[in-house]
N, C-alpha and C positions, 0 to 999 in steps of 0.2 A: 082764538084761535090757537095760540101757543099751547095753552093749558089742554085743549082737546087733543092736539098733536103728541104732547108729552103723555098724557093718559094713555093714548092708544099705544105708542111705540115703547114707552119706558114704565109703564105701570106694570102691576103684577099679570102674569099671564102664563100659559102653557108653552108658547113659542118664545124662543129667546129673544129679548129685546133687539139684538142685532139683526135678527131675520125680519122682524116686523118693521124695524127702520128701513132695512133694504127695499122690502116690499112697498112701504109706503114712498120711497124716492124713485120707484120704477126700476130698481136694480134687482131683477127678479132671481131668486136662488134656482138651481139647476132642478131637474126633475119635475115630478108631477104637481109640487107645491108651486113652483115657479110658473109653470104653464096655466095653472089655475089662476094664481094671482094676475097673470097678464090678461087672461080672459075677462076676470071681473073689472079690470081696469079699463079695457078697451072695448068690451062687448058684454057687459053685465047681463043683458037680456038674453044672452044665450047660455048661461050657466043653466046646466039642468041635474038631474039626480045621478046621471052617469059620472059627471064631474066629481060630484061628492063621493060617489062609491069609489071611484079610482083612487081619492085621497085614503078613503078608509082602508082599501086593500093595500096602500103604502104605509099603512099603520099610523096614520094621523088621526087623533081623536075628534070629536065635535068641537070641542073647546078650540083645539088648533086651526081647525077649518074656519071656525067663527073668526077668530083672531086674524087670520090671512085675510078673509073677506073684508073685515073691517078697515085694516091696514091698507089694503089695495083701494078700497073705495074712497078712504080718506084722502090718500096720496092723488088719486085721480081728481077727486073734486077740488082739493086745493090748488092742484097744477091748472085746471080750468079756470078757477077763479083768479088766479095770478095772471093768465092769459087775459081774461076779460079786463080786469084792472088796467092791464099795460096798454089796452087798447083805448078804453075809455079815458085814462090819464096822460096818453101820449102828447107831448107838447106840440 
C-alpha cells in the first residue's frame, strides 16, 4: 500500500506532489480542483462531464484532472480501509 501511495502522490506527474498529497489526505485545495477532489472522494458516482469541463475552463489539463482523480480516490479508499480495519481489529 505504501508503494502505491508513494507512486500516486510523489511520482512524476503534472500536478505538484504537494497538491496530490493534500488531495489524498482530504485536505482539499481551494477552487474548482478542490471542489472536484472532494466530490470524487465523497460522491464519485455524481462526477459528470460538467465537472471535467469546469476544470478544463480553469486551465487544468486532462493529465492534471486524472492525477487529482486518482489522488482523491486513493485517499478515500485508504481512509475507508483504515476505518474497516479499526472496527475489525478493535480489542
